[in-house]
C-alpha positions in Angstrom: 42.0 45.7 -35.0 42.3 44.4 -38.9 45.4 45.5 -40.9 44.5 47.3 -44.2 47.0 45.4 -46.1 47.1 44.4 -49.7 47.3 40.8 -48.1 43.4 41.6 -47.0 41.7 38.1 -47.4 38.4 36.6 -49.1 37.7 34.9 -46.2 37.7 38.8 -44.1 39.5 41.3 -42.8 42.6 40.2 -40.7 43.5 41.3 -37.7 47.4 41.8 -37.5 50.2 40.9 -41.0 50.8 37.2 -39.8 47.1 35.8 -39.9 47.1 38.4 -43.5 49.7 35.7 -45.2 48.1 32.5 -43.3 44.2 33.6 -44.8 46.1 34.3 -48.2 48.4 30.8 -48.4 45.0 29.2 -47.4 43.5 31.0 -50.7 46.5 29.9 -52.8 46.4 26.3 -52.0 42.4 26.2 -52.4 42.5 28.3 -55.4 44.6 25.7 -57.3 43.7 22.8 -55.6 44.1 20.5 -58.7 47.8 21.5 -59.7 48.6 22.1 -56.0 47.5 18.1 -55.9 49.6 17.4 -59.3 52.9 18.9 -57.8 52.6 17.1 -54.2 52.0 13.4 -56.2 55.1 14.0 -58.4 56.6 15.3 -55.6 55.9 11.8 -53.1 56.7 9.5 -56.3 60.0 11.5 -57.7 61.8 11.5 -54.0 60.8 7.8 -53.6 61.0 6.0 -56.7 63.7 4.0 -55.2 61.6 3.0 -52.3 61.2 -0.6 -52.2 57.5 -0.5 -52.4 57.2 1.8 -55.4 59.7 -0.5 -57.3 57.5 -3.4 -57.3 55.3 -1.4 -59.8 57.3 -0.7 -62.2 56.7 3.1 -62.9 60.4 3.4 -63.8 60.4 6.8 -63.0 57.2 8.3 -63.9 55.2 10.6 -61.8 52.6 11.3 -63.7 48.9 10.8 -62.1 47.6 8.1 -65.1 50.9 5.9 -64.6 50.4 6.0 -60.4 46.7 5.4 -61.3 46.9 2.5 -63.3 50.2 0.6 -61.8 49.7 1.6 -57.8 47.2 -0.7 -55.9 45.2 1.0 -53.4 45.8 -0.8 -50.1 44.5 -1.0 -46.9 47.1 -1.4 -43.5 46.6 -5.4 -43.5 48.2 -4.9 -46.8 51.3 -3.0 -45.6 51.6 -4.7 -42.1 54.6 -6.9 -43.5 56.4 -4.1 -44.8 55.6 -1.6 -41.3 56.8 -4.4 -38.9 60.1 -5.1 -41.1 60.7 -1.4 -40.2 59.3 -1.5 -36.6 61.5 -4.9 -35.9 64.9 -2.6 -37.7 65.1 -2.7 -40.8 66.1 0.5 -42.0 66.4 0.2 -46.3 63.8 2.7 -48.6 60.8 -0.2 -47.6 58.5 2.9 -47.9 59.9 5.9 -47.9 63.2 7.4 -49.4 63.4 9.4 -46.1 63.9 7.6 -42.7 61.3 6.6 -40.9 61.1 8.5 -37.2 58.8 7.2 -35.4 55.9 5.2 -35.3 52.5 7.1 -34.7 49.7 4.7 -33.1 46.4 5.1 -34.8 43.3 4.7 -32.4 42.4 2.0 -35.3 43.0 -1.6 -34.0 44.6 -4.5 -36.3 43.9 -7.8 -34.2 43.4 -6.1 -31.2 46.6 -4.2 -31.2 47.3 0.1 -32.5 47.9 0.4 -35.5 51.4 1.6 -36.6 51.4 5.0 -38.5 55.2 5.3 -39.6 56.5 8.9 -40.6 59.1 11.0 -41.4 60.7 14.7 -39.5 59.5 16.6 -41.4 55.8 16.1 -41.3 56.0 17.6 -38.5 56.4 20.7 -40.1 53.6 19.9 -42.4 51.4 19.2 -39.5 52.5 22.8 -38.1 51.9 24.5 -41.0 48.2 23.4 -40.4 47.8 24.3 -37.1 49.4 27.6 -37.7 46.1 28.4 -40.3 43.3 28.2 -37.2 43.3 31.1 -35.2 43.7 33.1 -38.1 40.8 31.8 -39.2 39.1 31.8 -35.8 40.2 36.1 -35.5 37.8 36.1 -38.2 35.0 35.0 -36.3 35.8 35.7 -32.9 37.1 39.5 -31.7 39.5 39.9 -29.0 41.2 36.5 -28.0 44.2 38.0 -27.8 43.3 39.7 -24.9 42.9 36.4 -22.6 44.0 32.8 -22.5 43.1 29.3 -24.0 42.4 26.7 -20.9 43.2 23.4 -23.1 43.2 20.2 -21.4 45.9 18.6 -23.6 48.0 15.7 -22.4 50.4 13.0 -23.4 49.4 9.3 -23.3 52.2 6.2 -22.8 55.1 5.9 -25.4 56.5 2.5 -26.0 59.5 1.5 -28.6 59.3 -1.3 -31.4 61.7 -4.4 -31.3 63.9 -2.1 -33.6 64.0 0.7 -31.4 61.4 3.8 -32.6 59.5 5.3 -30.6 55.5 4.8 -31.3 53.5 6.8 -29.8 49.9 8.9 -29.9 50.5 11.9 -32.7 49.9 14.2 -30.5 52.0 12.8 -27.9 54.7 13.2 -30.8 53.4 17.1 -31.6 53.3 17.7 -28.0 57.2 16.2 -27.1 58.4 18.2 -30.1 60.4 21.5 -30.1 57.3 22.9 -32.6 55.8 22.8 -29.3 57.6 22.9 -26.3 59.8 25.9 -27.8 56.7 27.5 -29.8 57.8 31.6 -30.2 54.7 33.6 -27.9 51.6 34.4 -29.6 48.7 36.5 -28.2 46.2 34.7 -30.0 47.3 31.2 -28.6 48.4 31.8 -25.2 47.9 28.8 -23.1 46.9 28.8 -18.8 48.5 25.2 -18.8 52.4 25.0 -18.3 54.4 22.7 -21.0 55.0 20.7 -17.6 51.7 20.0 -17.1 51.1 18.9 -20.4 53.7 16.6 -20.3 53.3 15.1 -17.4 53.1 11.5 -18.4 51.1 11.0 -15.1 46.8 12.0 -15.7 46.1 12.3 -12.7 48.8 15.0 -11.9 48.4 16.5 -15.4 44.4 16.9 -15.1 44.9 18.3 -11.4 47.5 20.9 -12.0 45.7 22.3 -15.5 42.8 22.4 -13.3 44.3 24.3 -10.9 46.3 26.7 -13.5 42.4 27.1 -15.1 40.9 28.4 -11.8 43.5 30.6 -11.0 43.3 32.2 -14.4 39.5 32.3 -14.4 38.7 35.8 -15.3 41.5 35.5 -17.9 39.8 32.4 -19.8 38.4 33.4 -23.3 37.9 30.3 -25.0 37.9 26.2 -23.1 39.1 23.1 -25.4 40.4 19.6 -25.1 40.6 17.3 -28.3 37.9 15.6 -28.2 34.2 16.7 -26.3 34.8 13.5 -24.3 38.4 14.8 -22.6 36.5 18.1 -21.8 33.4 16.3 -20.2 36.0 14.6 -18.2 37.9 17.5 -16.8 34.5 18.8 -15.5 34.1 15.5 -13.7 37.3 15.6 -12.7 36.4 19.3 -11.3 33.6 17.6 -9.8 35.6 14.8 -7.8 38.3 17.1 -6.9 36.9 20.7 -6.4 38.0 20.5 -2.7 41.3 19.3 -2.5 41.7 22.3 -5.5 40.2 25.0 -3.4 42.0 24.2 -0.1 45.3 24.6 -2.7 44.4 27.8 -3.3 43.3 28.9 -0.2 46.7 28.0 1.2 49.0 28.1 -1.7 50.7 24.6 -1.4 50.4 21.8 -3.8 48.9 18.7 -3.5 51.5 15.4 -2.1 49.8 13.8 -4.8 51.0 16.4 -7.4 55.0 14.0 -7.1 56.8 15.0 -10.9 59.0 17.2 -9.5 58.9 19.4 -12.6 55.4 20.2 -12.0 56.2 21.1 -8.5 58.7 23.3 -9.6 56.8 25.4 -12.4 53.8 25.3 -10.2 55.3 27.1 -7.4 55.0 30.5 -10.2 52.0 29.9 -10.4 51.3 29.2 -6.3 49.6 31.8 -3.8 47.0 32.1 -1.4 43.9 33.0 -2.1 40.7 32.7 0.1 37.9 34.0 -2.2 39.1 32.8 -5.3 38.8 28.9 -2.9 35.9 30.1 -1.5 34.0 31.1 -4.9 35.3 27.6 -5.6 33.8 26.1 -3.2 30.4 27.5 -3.0 30.1 26.9 -7.0 31.1 23.9 -6.7 29.2 22.5 -4.1 25.8 23.4 -5.3 24.0 20.7 -6.5 23.2 21.5 -10.0 26.1 22.4 -12.4 23.8 23.3 -15.3 26.3 26.6 -16.5 29.0 25.3 -14.4 31.6 26.3 -17.5 30.7 30.2 -17.9 30.1 30.9 -13.9 33.7 29.5 -13.1 35.1 30.7 -16.4 33.0 33.8 -17.4 34.7 35.2 -20.1 34.5 32.0 -21.9 33.2 32.7 -25.9 33.3 29.0 -26.7 34.3 25.4 -26.8 37.6 24.0 -28.8 36.4 20.3 -29.2 35.6 17.8 -32.0 32.1 17.2 -31.7 31.6 15.6 -35.4 30.8 12.0 -36.1 31.2 9.8 -32.9 31.8 12.8 -30.8 28.1 14.6 -31.8 26.8 12.3 -29.0 28.2 14.8 -26.5 26.6 17.8 -27.5 23.8 17.6 -24.7 25.9 17.3 -21.8 28.4 19.9 -23.4 25.4 22.0 -23.6 24.0 21.3 -20.2 27.7 22.3 -18.2 27.9 25.1 -20.6 25.1 27.2 -20.9 25.0 26.5 -24.6 28.2 28.1 -25.7 29.7 27.6 -29.0 31.3 24.5 -29.9 33.9 25.1 -32.5 35.1 22.4 -34.4 38.5 23.7 -35.8 40.4 20.4 -37.4 39.8 17.3 -39.1 43.1 15.3 -38.8 44.2 11.8 -38.1 47.7 9.7 -37.7 48.0 9.3 -40.9 48.0 12.3 -41.5 46.8 16.1 -41.6 43.7 16.5 -43.9 42.1 20.0 -43.4 39.7 23.3 -41.8 37.3 24.4 -40.4 36.5 28.0 -42.4 33.3 28.4 -40.8 34.1 27.4 -37.7 31.6 28.9 -35.4 29.0 27.2 -37.6 26.4 24.8 -35.6 28.1 21.1 -35.1 26.1 19.7 -37.5 26.4 21.7 -40.4 30.8 21.5 -39.4 32.7 21.0 -43.1 36.3 20.5 -43.4 37.9 22.2 -46.1 41.4 19.4 -47.4 44.3 21.8 -47.8 45.7 19.8 -51.2 49.1 20.4 -50.2 49.1 17.9 -47.2 48.8 14.9 -49.0 47.2 13.5 -52.8 44.0 12.8 -51.9 41.6 10.2 -53.6 37.7 9.3 -52.7 36.2 5.7 -53.3 32.5 6.4 -54.5 30.6 5.1 -51.3 26.8 4.6 -51.4 25.4 5.4 -47.9 23.1 2.5 -48.3 25.6 -0.2 -47.9 27.9 -0.8 -45.6 30.9 -0.9 -47.6 32.3 0.8 -50.2 32.8 -1.0 -54.1 36.3 -0.7 -54.0 36.1 -1.4 -58.0 35.1 1.7 -58.8 37.3 4.3 -60.1 38.8 6.8 -57.6 38.4 10.2 -57.9 40.9 13.5 -57.5 40.4 16.0 -55.1 39.0 18.6 -57.8 36.6 15.9 -59.4 34.0 15.7 -56.4 30.8 16.1 -56.5 28.1 17.9 -53.9 26.1 15.7 -52.2 27.9 13.1 -53.1 29.4 10.2 -50.0 33.3 8.9 -50.7 36.1 6.7 -48.0 39.0 8.8 -48.4 42.1 7.3 -49.7 45.5 8.8 -49.2 49.4 8.9 -50.8 51.9 10.7 -48.2 55.4 12.5 -47.7 55.6 9.7 -45.7 55.5 6.1 -47.5 51.7 5.6 -47.3 50.4 4.9 -51.1 46.6 5.1 -52.0 46.0 4.7 -48.2 42.3 3.6 -47.2 41.6 5.6 -44.2 38.2 3.9 -43.5 36.4 7.4 -42.9 33.4 7.8 -45.4 32.9 12.0 -46.2 30.0 14.0 -48.0 30.8 16.5 -50.4 28.7 19.7 -49.2 30.4 22.6 -51.6 33.3 24.1 -52.7 36.2 26.7 -51.3 37.2 28.5 -54.6 38.6 25.0 -56.2 39.2 22.7 -52.8 36.0 20.2 -51.4 34.5 20.5 -48.6 33.7 17.3 -46.7 31.6 16.7 -43.3 32.8 13.9 -41.9 29.8 11.1 -41.5 31.1 7.8 -40.1 34.3 6.0 -39.4 34.0 3.3 -41.4 33.0 -0.2 -39.3 32.6 1.8 -36.3 30.0 0.0 -34.1 31.2 1.8 -30.5 32.9 4.6 -29.8 32.9 6.5 -26.5 36.8 8.4 -26.8 39.6 7.4 -29.3 38.4 3.5 -29.1 36.4 2.5 -31.9 35.2 -1.4 -31.5 33.6 -2.7 -35.1 30.9 -5.5 -34.8 33.4 -8.4 -35.4 35.2 -7.5 -32.4 31.6 -7.4 -30.2 30.8 -10.6 -31.7 33.8 -12.0 -30.5 34.0 -10.1 -27.0 30.3 -11.6 -26.3 31.5 -15.5 -27.3 34.0 -15.0 -25.1 32.5 -14.1 -22.5 29.2 -16.7 -23.1 31.6 -19.3 -22.2 31.3 -18.5 -18.8 27.5 -19.0 -19.0 27.9 -22.8 -20.3 28.5 -24.9 -17.1 25.0 -23.4 -15.7 23.4 -24.1 -19.1 22.6 -20.8 -19.8 23.3 -18.9 -23.6 23.0 -15.4 -25.0 19.9 -15.5 -27.5 20.5 -12.2 -28.7 22.2 -8.7 -28.2 22.9 -5.2 -28.7 24.5 -2.1 -27.5 25.1 1.3 -27.5 27.6 4.1 -25.8 26.2 5.6 -22.6 28.0 8.9 -22.6 25.4 10.0 -20.0 28.0 8.8 -17.3 31.1 10.4 -17.2 33.7 9.1 -18.3 31.2 7.2 -20.8 31.4 3.4 -21.1 29.7 0.7 -23.0 26.5 -1.1 -22.6 25.5 -4.5 -23.6 21.5 -6.2 -23.8 22.0 -9.4 -23.0 18.4 -11.8 -23.5 19.5 -14.9 -21.8 18.0 -18.8 -22.6 18.5 -20.3 -18.8 17.4 -23.9 -19.0 18.0 -24.6 -14.8 16.3 -21.7 -13.0 17.7 -23.7 -10.4 21.1 -22.7 -11.4 20.9 -19.4 -13.2 24.0 -17.3 -13.5 24.5 -14.7 -10.1 25.5 -10.8 -10.4 29.3 -12.3 -10.0 29.4 -14.6 -12.8 27.8 -11.9 -14.9 30.0 -9.4 -13.4 32.6 -12.1 -14.8 30.9 -11.9 -18.0 31.8 -8.3 -18.3 35.4 -8.5 -17.5 35.4 -11.7 -20.4 34.3 -9.3 -22.7 36.5 -6.3 -21.7 39.4 -8.6 -22.0 38.7 -9.5 -25.7 38.3 -6.2 -26.7 41.3 -4.1 -28.3 44.0 -2.4 -26.6 43.2 1.3 -27.3 39.9 0.1 -25.1 41.2 -1.4 -22.6 44.2 1.4 -22.0 41.2 3.8 -21.8 40.1 1.6 -19.5 43.4 1.3 -17.5 45.6 3.9 -18.4 43.7 7.1 -19.3 40.2 6.4 -17.3 38.7 7.4 -20.3 36.3 5.1 -20.4 34.4 3.5 -17.6 33.9 0.0 -16.5 31.5 -1.9 -19.0 27.6 -3.2 -17.9 25.4 -6.1 -18.9 22.3 -5.4 -19.2 19.6 -8.6 -19.1 16.7 -8.3 -20.8 13.5 -10.2 -20.0 12.8 -13.4 -22.5 10.9 -11.5 -25.4 12.5 -8.6 -25.4 14.3 -8.9 -28.9 11.2 -10.2 -30.3 9.1 -7.3 -29.5 12.3 -5.4 -31.1 11.5 -6.6 -34.3 8.2 -6.8 -33.8 8.6 -2.2 -33.7 10.8 -2.7 -36.8 8.4 -4.6 -38.8 5.8 -2.0 -37.9 8.2 0.7 -38.6 8.8 -0.9 -42.1 11.7 -3.2 -42.1 11.2 -6.4 -44.1 10.7 -9.8 -42.1 13.1 -11.9 -44.5 15.9 -9.5 -44.2 14.9 -8.5 -40.1 18.6 -8.5 -38.3 18.7 -7.7 -34.6 21.2 -4.1 -34.3 24.1 -4.7 -33.0 24.4 -1.5 -31.6 21.4 0.8 -30.6 20.9 5.0 -30.7 17.4 5.4 -31.8 15.2 6.3 -28.4 12.1 4.6 -28.6 14.7 1.9 -29.4 16.2 2.3 -25.9 13.4 3.0 -23.8 11.9 -0.2 -25.3 15.3 -1.9 -24.1 15.5 -0.4 -21.2 11.5 -0.8 -19.7 12.9 -4.6 -20.1 15.7 -5.2 -17.7 16.0 -7.0 -15.4 19.1 -7.1 -13.9 22.7 -4.6 -14.3 26.3 -6.3 -13.5 29.3 -4.5 -14.3 33.2 -5.1 -14.4 34.2 -4.8 -10.9 38.2 -5.0 -11.1 39.8 -4.0 -14.9 40.8 -5.8 -17.7 44.8 -6.5 -18.5 46.9 -3.7 -20.5 50.4 -2.9 -20.8 51.7 -0.5 -22.8 54.6 -2.4 -24.6 53.4 -3.9 -27.4 53.7 -7.8 -28.4 55.7 -9.2 -31.2 
């Protein structure tokens, strides 16, 4: 029931007073975006004026935009690495931030194969919580009755480590789920989860997934929305159900808990959930033993109104599979965030995935935009940075942020296209991560990393007088979990001594060992990435690929074999030339400890 209130919003009629206040806040922030940005920068500069980093640029206490832009340079993670390393090693002096660094948030981007460490301060949790608090008031404008049921969200914590100086280093969502903001959140009828906190916070991915799925099955008729952070995570949950439904049905039939769930706090909280329900167990067994799983989500959770998952950027590759399992349920992308900063939200969350635009909330950080040419691989770092309120519709930019936690004019690496404005705040379509080539989950592998991995693996071919002539790759998301596929064309100089399946499987593992720690964690700890596959293609395949590209208008002088492919005719050409396929037969090395 919409409230008839003085707080009624131009976005639509709010369902309750709390929603009305949230929508009014969005209106205030976006209506005065430029002045909010001016205030945010002044706050950041005035509180951090005596930090070692800002002192270098001789701002002399100035907090205005012009002085800041003329004196403080744009930077990348590599530029800040010495300062970040000092903080990680225990230096507590105000290097980047006047407020103490409370922990590091580990980014899915990497530096020299290790996760990037993003410094954060305690109050950032409040800022992130504020953005979270705006999501349901917006969703309630589009989907009615979400207070009449629950959300089945597959949420997980990942491994934490400590830096040499004793600060925690963990992903941003692990930090949030472990915070009181999440653990002691007030009851909100519009935001009730089926998963107990104990299941979400269990660090063992099998026990966590198993108990979250079990709770979701017990509550199947109350579930109104299914979600995970990324589309890949929700598909992993469906795959988990395919592999484990018989054990889950057994637990429901008998009211007992699988002995593989050993975490005491999880077992204790599941005692409140478990009860024998033979009818439900029979229903799940019947549905899950069918060979055809099309529409399985709506068969098991018949009242689901939408799926809440990120399907923008690299995650768009999962849309067809999600549609298959859900029978075409709407896909809602609600917010845009990273380890460095939370940026904004989607004010039209039920739009088509291809039309998703995020409205940047100007209170989150100070935002600048580096003009980017869609046809070039890099942004022009000599170009003048543009303020939030001054971006132009249709143009692409690389996002540059200045945060309360001590990042100043930091290049995030996201390429965004302006699609319009809400009041005076721009709305952006996420185009892609700069330089990311392959991605299955939160991993990002760029061209230089892939090249290095191929070089390392091909050393195993040298004793056999064989070399890699040419290669390309793609992220195969038809398998769950998805996996990297690398196409190799080989030059075998001694056909009597051609590389065996065993050698080529070792090449797969050698490539995996060469990839970054985010990829290896996905393979080893999170089971979110499958074994890497090398497909050997016939001699001359890459010449055919070039002929095909030239027939479509490519310049023969400038043609380079693509290092990643996704265009269906090219994939079909490559797959029709495959002579053998090989997989990693063991896991690459990975440990949660950071190397220093």
